[in-house]
N, CA, C and O atoms as CSV, one atom per row, in Angstrom:
chain,resi,resn,atom,element,x,y,z
A,1,MET,N,N,1.249,203.563,59.292
A,1,MET,CA,C,0.800,202.512,60.176
A,1,MET,C,C,-0.213,201.655,59.428
A,1,MET,O,O,-0.280,200.451,59.673
A,2,SER,N,N,-0.925,202.173,58.615
A,2,SER,CA,C,-1.960,201.302,58.044
A,2,SER,C,C,-1.228,200.451,56.939
A,2,SER,O,O,-1.772,199.418,56.547
A,3,LYS,N,N,-0.146,200.800,56.479
A,3,LYS,CA,C,0.503,199.913,55.418
A,3,LYS,C,C,0.985,198.630,56.190
A,3,LYS,O,O,0.837,197.520,55.679
A,4,THR,N,N,1.514,198.780,57.324
A,4,THR,CA,C,2.096,197.539,57.992
A,4,THR,C,C,0.994,196.578,58.424
A,4,THR,O,O,1.161,195.359,58.448
A,5,LYS,N,N,-0.182,197.207,58.776
A,5,LYS,CA,C,-1.372,196.293,59.136
A,5,LYS,C,C,-1.896,195.505,57.947
A,5,LYS,O,O,-2.267,194.335,58.047
A,6,ASN,N,N,-1.908,196.233,56.764
A,6,ASN,CA,C,-2.341,195.563,55.540
A,6,ASN,C,C,-1.450,194.398,55.129
A,6,ASN,O,O,-1.899,193.355,54.654
A,7,LYS,N,N,-0.105,194.652,55.350
A,7,LYS,CA,C,0.816,193.558,54.925
A,7,LYS,C,C,0.674,192.359,55.776
A,7,LYS,O,O,0.841,191.238,55.296
A,8,ASN,N,N,0.364,192.549,57.047
A,8,ASN,CA,C,0.230,191.498,57.926
A,8,ASN,C,C,-1.070,190.642,57.653
A,8,ASN,O,O,-1.121,189.437,57.895
A,9,LYS,N,N,-2.063,191.339,57.152
A,9,LYS,CA,C,-3.318,190.784,56.927
A,9,LYS,C,C,-3.293,189.893,55.562
A,9,LYS,O,O,-4.081,188.971,55.351
A,10,GLU,N,N,-2.427,190.245,54.810
A,10,GLU,CA,C,-2.250,189.453,53.488
A,10,GLU,C,C,-1.898,188.066,53.748
A,10,GLU,O,O,-0.917,187.834,54.455
A,11,ARG,N,N,-2.617,187.077,53.234
A,11,ARG,CA,C,-2.295,185.674,53.396
A,11,ARG,C,C,-2.056,185.047,52.105
A,11,ARG,O,O,-2.742,185.369,51.134
A,12,LYS,N,N,-1.154,184.192,52.023
A,12,LYS,CA,C,-0.853,183.426,50.791
A,12,LYS,C,C,-1.630,182.143,51.050
A,12,LYS,O,O,-1.470,181.494,52.084
A,13,PHE,N,N,-2.452,181.803,50.112
A,13,PHE,CA,C,-3.240,180.603,50.200
A,13,PHE,C,C,-2.498,179.453,49.398
A,13,PHE,O,O,-2.190,179.607,48.216
A,14,GLU,N,N,-2.244,178.355,50.067
A,14,GLU,CA,C,-1.554,177.170,49.297
A,14,GLU,C,C,-2.669,176.269,48.876
A,14,GLU,O,O,-3.700,176.090,49.524
A,15,THR,N,N,-2.362,175.712,47.715
A,15,THR,CA,C,-3.407,174.722,47.220
A,15,THR,C,C,-3.133,173.420,48.048
A,15,THR,O,O,-1.998,172.957,48.163
A,16,PRO,N,N,-4.298,172.834,48.645
A,16,PRO,CA,C,-4.058,171.640,49.375
A,16,PRO,C,C,-3.512,170.505,48.525
A,16,PRO,O,O,-3.943,170.246,47.402
A,17,LYS,N,N,-2.570,169.870,49.113
A,17,LYS,CA,C,-1.951,168.643,48.442
A,17,LYS,C,C,-2.942,167.463,48.600
A,17,LYS,O,O,-3.575,167.251,49.634
A,18,PRO,N,N,-3.013,166.724,47.485
A,18,PRO,CA,C,-3.945,165.543,47.530
A,18,PRO,C,C,-3.374,164.510,48.455
A,18,PRO,O,O,-2.174,164.236,48.413
A,19,GLU,N,N,-4.232,163.908,49.321
A,19,GLU,CA,C,-3.659,162.928,50.226
A,19,GLU,C,C,-3.202,161.555,49.511
A,19,GLU,O,O,-3.870,161.072,48.596
A,20,LYS,N,N,-2.185,161.044,49.923
A,20,LYS,CA,C,-1.758,159.794,49.304
A,20,LYS,C,C,-2.693,158.608,49.894
A,20,LYS,O,O,-2.786,158.386,51.101
A,21,LYS,N,N,-3.308,157.946,48.988
A,21,LYS,CA,C,-4.072,156.737,49.426
A,21,LYS,C,C,-3.121,155.581,49.342
A,21,LYS,O,O,-2.363,155.409,48.387
A,22,PRO,N,N,-3.205,154.737,50.473
A,22,PRO,CA,C,-2.313,153.535,50.513
A,22,PRO,C,C,-2.837,152.536,49.430
A,22,PRO,O,O,-4.018,152.554,49.084
A,23,LEU,N,N,-1.990,151.728,48.945
A,23,LEU,CA,C,-2.385,150.716,48.058
A,23,LEU,C,C,-3.380,149.705,48.624
A,23,LEU,O,O,-4.357,149.291,48.001
A,24,ILE,N,N,-3.028,149.336,49.906
A,24,ILE,CA,C,-3.674,148.309,50.738
A,24,ILE,C,C,-4.370,149.018,51.888
A,24,ILE,O,O,-3.742,149.882,52.499
A,25,ASN,N,N,-5.575,148.732,52.219
A,25,ASN,CA,C,-6.152,149.413,53.386
A,25,ASN,C,C,-5.445,148.989,54.622
A,25,ASN,O,O,-5.274,147.783,54.799
A,26,PRO,N,N,-5.026,149.828,55.476
A,26,PRO,CA,C,-4.192,149.478,56.593
A,26,PRO,C,C,-4.907,148.439,57.500
A,26,PRO,O,O,-4.278,147.658,58.215
A,27,LYS,N,N,-6.241,148.480,57.426
A,27,LYS,CA,C,-7.049,147.456,58.287
A,27,LYS,C,C,-6.734,146.075,57.942
A,27,LYS,O,O,-6.661,145.204,58.808
A,28,HIS,N,N,-6.532,145.832,56.606
A,28,HIS,CA,C,-6.445,144.497,56.073
A,28,HIS,C,C,-4.908,144.102,55.818
A,28,HIS,O,O,-4.630,142.979,55.397
A,29,LYS,N,N,-4.009,144.977,56.062
A,29,LYS,CA,C,-2.605,144.784,55.792
A,29,LYS,C,C,-2.080,143.463,56.378
A,29,LYS,O,O,-1.539,142.596,55.691
A,30,SER,N,N,-2.297,143.373,57.783
A,30,SER,CA,C,-1.818,142.214,58.495
A,30,SER,C,C,-2.360,140.950,58.038
A,30,SER,O,O,-1.658,139.941,57.979
A,31,THR,N,N,-3.770,140.971,57.664
A,31,THR,CA,C,-4.440,139.787,57.227
A,31,THR,C,C,-3.778,139.360,55.924
A,31,THR,O,O,-3.499,138.172,55.763
A,32,ILE,N,N,-3.524,140.220,55.031
A,32,ILE,CA,C,-2.992,139.879,53.670
A,32,ILE,C,C,-1.495,139.349,53.940
A,32,ILE,O,O,-1.147,138.353,53.306
A,33,TRP,N,N,-0.660,139.892,54.761
A,33,TRP,CA,C,0.602,139.404,55.000
A,33,TRP,C,C,0.505,137.944,55.603
A,33,TRP,O,O,1.290,137.065,55.246
A,34,THR,N,N,-0.437,137.738,56.482
A,34,THR,CA,C,-0.518,136.441,57.154
A,34,THR,C,C,-0.865,135.373,56.108
A,34,THR,O,O,-0.286,134.287,56.082
A,35,ILE,N,N,-1.854,135.731,55.226
A,35,ILE,CA,C,-2.304,134.781,54.188
A,35,ILE,C,C,-1.126,134.477,53.249
A,35,ILE,O,O,-0.878,133.334,52.864
A,36,ALA,N,N,-0.435,135.531,52.910
A,36,ALA,CA,C,0.721,135.332,51.935
A,36,ALA,C,C,1.732,134.497,52.519
A,36,ALA,O,O,2.174,133.619,51.778
A,37,ILE,N,N,2.207,134.574,53.707
A,37,ILE,CA,C,3.132,133.791,54.400
A,37,ILE,C,C,2.684,132.320,54.511
A,37,ILE,O,O,3.465,131.396,54.280
A,38,LEU,N,N,1.400,132.136,54.872
A,38,LEU,CA,C,0.830,130.772,54.930
A,38,LEU,C,C,0.815,130.135,53.596
A,38,LEU,O,O,1.093,128.938,53.517
A,39,LEU,N,N,0.515,130.823,52.532
A,39,LEU,CA,C,0.594,130.220,51.226
A,39,LEU,C,C,1.961,129.793,50.781
A,39,LEU,O,O,2.135,128.753,50.145
A,40,ILE,N,N,2.931,130.608,51.123
A,40,ILE,CA,C,4.324,130.239,50.753
A,40,ILE,C,C,4.754,129.054,51.548
A,40,ILE,O,O,5.403,128.170,50.989
A,41,LEU,N,N,4.430,128.965,52.862
A,41,LEU,CA,C,4.757,127.849,53.658
A,41,LEU,C,C,4.039,126.550,53.109
A,41,LEU,O,O,4.649,125.481,53.086
A,42,LEU,N,N,2.808,126.653,52.693
A,42,LEU,CA,C,2.010,125.555,52.183
A,42,LEU,C,C,2.731,125.097,50.838
A,42,LEU,O,O,2.819,123.897,50.579
A,43,ILE,N,N,3.204,125.993,50.055
A,43,ILE,CA,C,3.828,125.588,48.689
A,43,ILE,C,C,5.092,124.878,49.069
A,43,ILE,O,O,5.360,123.820,48.500
A,44,PHE,N,N,5.958,125.412,50.059
A,44,PHE,CA,C,7.203,124.616,50.351
A,44,PHE,C,C,6.819,123.246,50.933
A,44,PHE,O,O,7.437,122.242,50.579
A,45,PHE,N,N,5.889,123.190,51.749
A,45,PHE,CA,C,5.390,121.870,52.393
A,45,PHE,C,C,5.058,120.960,51.309
A,45,PHE,O,O,5.529,119.823,51.332
A,46,ILE,N,N,4.288,121.341,50.351
A,46,ILE,CA,C,3.890,120.342,49.233
A,46,ILE,C,C,5.089,120.049,48.343
A,46,ILE,O,O,5.218,118.925,47.859
A,47,ILE,N,N,5.913,120.952,48.124
A,47,ILE,CA,C,7.095,120.607,47.241
A,47,ILE,C,C,7.981,119.645,47.961
A,47,ILE,O,O,8.513,118.718,47.349
A,48,ASN,N,N,8.175,119.850,49.358
A,48,ASN,CA,C,9.024,118.929,50.021
A,48,ASN,C,C,8.469,117.521,50.213
A,48,ASN,O,O,9.228,116.558,50.323
A,49,ASN,N,N,7.175,117.409,50.254
A,49,ASN,CA,C,6.691,116.077,50.456
A,49,ASN,C,C,6.284,115.352,49.147
A,49,ASN,O,O,5.895,114.188,49.237
A,50,THR,N,N,6.341,115.915,48.028
A,50,THR,CA,C,6.008,115.317,46.779
A,50,THR,C,C,7.227,114.760,46.053
A,50,THR,O,O,7.107,114.072,45.040
A,51,LYS,N,N,8.397,115.073,46.594
A,51,LYS,CA,C,9.633,114.486,45.970
A,51,LYS,C,C,9.687,112.949,46.238
A,51,LYS,O,O,9.120,112.410,47.189
A,52,SER,N,N,10.442,112.298,45.285
A,52,SER,CA,C,10.519,110.879,45.562
A,52,SER,C,C,11.468,110.589,46.693
A,52,SER,O,O,12.358,111.386,46.989
A,53,VAL,N,N,11.277,109.419,47.344
A,53,VAL,CA,C,12.076,108.979,48.532
A,53,VAL,C,C,13.552,108.724,47.937
A,53,VAL,O,O,13.743,108.036,46.934
A,54,PRO,N,N,14.514,109.324,48.630
A,54,PRO,CA,C,15.823,109.071,48.187
A,54,PRO,C,C,16.292,107.679,48.394
A,54,PRO,O,O,15.908,107.046,49.377
A,55,GLU,N,N,17.162,107.132,47.457
A,55,GLU,CA,C,17.726,105.779,47.735
A,55,GLU,C,C,18.472,105.627,48.911
A,55,GLU,O,O,19.066,106.580,49.416
A,56,GLU,N,N,18.485,104.352,49.444
A,56,GLU,CA,C,19.275,104.157,50.610
A,56,GLU,C,C,20.762,104.091,50.198
A,56,GLU,O,O,21.099,103.512,49.165
A,57,GLY,N,N,21.616,104.673,50.992
A,57,GLY,CA,C,23.025,104.563,50.768
A,57,GLY,C,C,23.798,103.658,51.701
A,57,GLY,O,O,23.206,102.937,52.505
A,58,PRO,N,N,25.041,103.687,51.608
A,58,PRO,CA,C,25.812,102.863,52.588
A,58,PRO,C,C,25.633,103.350,53.964
A,58,PRO,O,O,25.288,104.502,54.227
A,59,TYR,N,N,25.903,102.346,54.917
A,59,TYR,CA,C,25.798,102.786,56.381
A,59,TYR,C,C,27.050,103.577,56.635
A,59,TYR,O,O,28.043,103.466,55.916
A,60,PRO,N,N,26.977,104.437,57.749
A,60,PRO,CA,C,28.159,105.127,58.235
A,60,PRO,C,C,29.209,104.230,58.798
A,60,PRO,O,O,28.896,103.098,59.166
A,61,PRO,N,N,30.387,104.645,58.884
A,61,PRO,CA,C,31.381,103.864,59.440
A,61,PRO,C,C,31.198,103.555,60.903
A,61,PRO,O,O,30.655,104.393,61.622
A,62,ASN,N,N,31.603,102.434,61.376
A,62,ASN,CA,C,31.430,101.953,62.757
A,62,ASN,C,C,29.942,101.677,63.069
A,62,ASN,O,O,29.561,101.722,64.239
A,63,TYR,N,N,29.154,101.415,62.140
A,63,TYR,CA,C,27.698,101.237,62.375
A,63,TYR,C,C,27.475,99.717,62.455
A,63,TYR,O,O,27.812,98.988,61.522
A,64,HIS,N,N,26.895,99.238,63.594
A,64,HIS,CA,C,26.693,97.825,63.785
A,64,HIS,C,C,25.279,97.651,64.219
A,64,HIS,O,O,24.942,97.864,65.384
A,65,PRO,N,N,24.368,97.227,63.204
A,65,PRO,CA,C,22.963,97.141,63.415
A,65,PRO,C,C,22.577,96.065,64.463
A,65,PRO,O,O,21.503,96.189,65.051
A,66,ASP,N,N,23.381,95.033,64.727
A,66,ASP,CA,C,23.123,93.979,65.685
A,66,ASP,C,C,23.211,94.593,67.135
A,66,ASP,O,O,22.419,94.232,68.006
A,67,ILE,N,N,24.140,95.478,67.359
A,67,ILE,CA,C,24.315,95.999,68.708
A,67,ILE,C,C,23.170,96.953,69.066
A,67,ILE,O,O,22.746,96.967,70.222
A,68,LEU,N,N,22.673,97.719,68.160
A,68,LEU,CA,C,21.724,98.758,68.432
A,68,LEU,C,C,20.343,97.988,68.663
A,68,LEU,O,O,19.557,98.438,69.497
A,69,ASN,N,N,20.037,96.850,67.947
A,69,ASN,CA,C,18.749,96.217,68.088
A,69,ASN,C,C,18.631,95.462,69.386
A,69,ASN,O,O,17.529,95.279,69.902
A,70,THR,N,N,19.764,95.015,69.928
A,70,THR,CA,C,19.861,94.257,71.260
A,70,THR,C,C,19.616,95.132,72.420
A,70,THR,O,O,19.155,94.660,73.459
A,71,GLN,N,N,19.917,96.461,72.292
A,71,GLN,CA,C,19.747,97.395,73.428
A,71,GLN,C,C,18.346,97.793,73.636
A,71,GLN,O,O,18.021,98.244,74.734
A,72,ASN,N,N,17.425,97.661,72.623
A,72,ASN,CA,C,16.091,98.065,72.783
A,72,ASN,C,C,15.319,96.968,73.689
A,72,ASN,O,O,14.128,97.120,73.960
């Protein structure tokens, strides 16, 4: 009887696994994503507005500027 009690009392100790630390603090994660998206949008806005104005092409078919100006 004593043998079974001793076997139950034996415990196997596991070494604690180190906790994974996130690269970015979860508190600041949404702030960083918001800033990143705004920077990308700002870059696209600047690129879109710094291009030269395209040259004017021919008018579309059946376009009559006289008729459109008199309706205003």
